[in-house]
N, C-alpha and C positions, 0 to 999 in steps of 0.2 A: 074180474077178481085176478086171473092169471096175469094181465097186463100190467095191474098195479103192483104185483108181486116182483114182476121182471124189472119196473122202473125202480123198484126199492133197491132191487140187488145192483142195478146200475149205480143208483146213487152212493151206495157202499162202496163200490169199486172205485169211483171218483173220488170219494173221501179218502180213500185208503192211497190212492194214487198221489193225491195231493200232501198227505202227511210224509210219505215218501220222498216226494220232491225237496219238502222242507228239510228233513233229515239228511238228506244226500246233495243237494243241489244240483240234480239231475232228472231230466223228466225224461223218462223211459218210455220207448215206443213200446217196448215188449218186455215182458221179465222172464227170466230165467227159472228153473227149476230150483226148488230149495236143495241145499246140500245135503247129502246122505249122510254126512258126518253128523249131523242132529240125531238120526235114528240110531247112531252108532254111540252115543255118549254114553258113558258109565253112570248108573243111577245108583249113588249114595247118599240115601238119606242119611244113614248113621255116621258118616265120617265127612260131611261137607266141609270144604276147605274155606272157614269163614276168614281166614287172615287173607285171602285173594280179594274179598270184596272191598269195594271202595268205600261203602258206608261203615264198614267195621273198621278200616284203616283210619277213616276220617275221625271215627269216635275215640280210636286209640290214640290219636295225636292229641285231641283234646284232653284227653286223661292224662298223657305226658304232662302237657303243658299245665293243667289244674295242679298235678304234684308239684311241679317247679314253684308253682304259687305259694304251695303250701310251705315248702321249704323255705323260701325267700319270707314269707309272713313269719315264720318260727323263728328266723334268726334275728327277728327285732328284741328277742328276749335276751340276746346275748350281747355283751359289751363290745364296742368297737375300740381295737387299738391302733394306734398310729405312732410310726416313729419318724422324727425330722432330726435331720444333721445339718449343722451350719459351720462355716468357718470365716472368722472375721479377722483382717489384718490391721493391726496396730501400728504407726509408726509416729515416733517424736524425735527430739533431739538427741535424747540419751539412750534409746532401745527402740527396737521394733521386735514385734512378735506376732504369733498367731493364735488366735482364740479359737479354739476347737468345743464345739457345743453339740450334744446329742438329747433330745427332749423324746420322752414316751410320753404320750397323750391317751389317755383311757376315758372313753364316754359310755357310761352305763345308764340303761332308761330306769330310773329310779321310779317314776310314776308318770304313766301317760292316760291314766283314765280308762283303761281297758281297749285302747287302741290296739293294741298288739294282738290281743287275745279275738278281738273282733274281726281282724285281717285275717287271722289264722281260721276262725270257724267259718267266714266266708270262702275262703280259698278252699277248705275241707269241703263244703258244700258243693263247691264247683266239681272237685274231684270227685265226689258220691254221684253227681249228676252225670257226668262224664262215663262213670262205671256202668251207671243204669242205661245210658244211651248206647253203648255196647252190647249189653243184655238185649236192649230191643232191639237194637240191629240184626243181631243172630236171631233171635225169636222170629221176625219178621222175614229173614231168608229162610228158616226153617218152614215156617207157616206157608210161605208161597210156594216153596220147593214141594212141599208134601201135597198141598193143593193141586200143583200143576201135574203132580204124579198121579193121585188120583183120578184126575181128568183123563190124563192120558191114557191109564188101564181101561177106563170105562169107554174112551172112544174107541178102542183097539176091539174091546169086546162087542161094542155095537157096530163096528165095520164088518167085524167076522158074522154076526148075526145078519147083518144086511147082504151080505155076499151070499148067506146060504138061501136068505130069503128070496134074493134077485133070482138064484138058480132055480128055485122051486117054482117063482112066477113064471120065469123064462119057460119052464118045462110044461107048466100048465097052459102057456099061452100056445104051443106048438100043438099040445094035445086038442087043445078047442079049436085051433086052425085046422086041423084034421077032422075033427067031430062036425065041424061047420061045413065043410065039404061035401060030409056025407049027412047033411041035413039034421044033424043031432043037436046043434049049438045054434041059439040066435046072433044076430048080430050086436044084440046088446049084451051076450055072453062074452062075446070078442071085446068090445069096448072095456066092459068090467075088469076083464083079467089084463088087459092093456095098461089099464090105471094102475092095478096091482104092481104092475112090472115098473112102472115110472114111480111109483112110491117107493118100492123097495130100492131102486137105482138111487132114487133123491136121498134116501135115509143113509144108504152107504157112502154117498159122496159128502155127505153132513158130517157123518161121523169121520170119515178120512179127513175133512179140514179141521174139525174139533181136535182130532190126534195131532195133526201138526201145530195147531195154536198150542196145546197144552204142553207139546215137546219145547216150543221155542219160548214159553214162559217159563218153564223147568231151567232151561239153559240160561236164560235172564236172570232166574232167581238165584243160582249158583255162578255166576258170573263166567260162564263158559261159552255165551253167545258171540262176544267180539272174537275169540279165538278161532271158534268154528266158522265164523263169516269170513274170516281171514282179514279182520281190520286190526292194522298195526296200533298197539298201545302206546309205542313210542313217540315223542314229540320229534326226536332227532331223526326218525325215519319217515317222516313227512305225512302221518294221519293218513294212509292209504286207505281207500274205501273200497269194496269189491265192484268188479265191473257189471255194469248193468247191461251190457249190450249181448 
């Protein structure tokens, strides 16, 4: 069972390394520690900068485009005015002169079978859908950030409890070792307390990993991860990736 668990962890490690290689184009021999800036990021669930989110900005751009389509469709109700000017030269045996001409053309949609209204309603529907997409993007950000924050707090509490449990189990192991030397404890007691130490340490490490995972997910949810990892957002700067050496 222990060997199967170990192989499962190794498979997860290989899968994560492969994903990292796909994302960065680098096959790392070793991985650096995660930046401490992740732990120092400000948690502001009530003041999330939605405008910095790519998903929100994309939805807002679609909304602006939909508004322009609404205005364009509504313009079909208004008449079109066109001014044309011309000048013609006439010459004959008796006289020559210029004929100046100005024409004002007015085109008004008298009846189009509801075409303009249909276009306007369609464009208005697109605008409302874009507005809903903005709210949906903000809601998704808020939900992901809130979930990550709750997981982060829970992991920190479990890590603290695991450290207390590990200290207690380690103290018990030392006491049992002394009592074993005095023939007051059996070898089975030593093995049992050693298992308690291992389980406490394993729980602490798992909670530590869960805390880091939740911290990364929170940074990704509020769109802080690129800045914290030192990845340049600007295309003109070269799309720099952090060093994996």
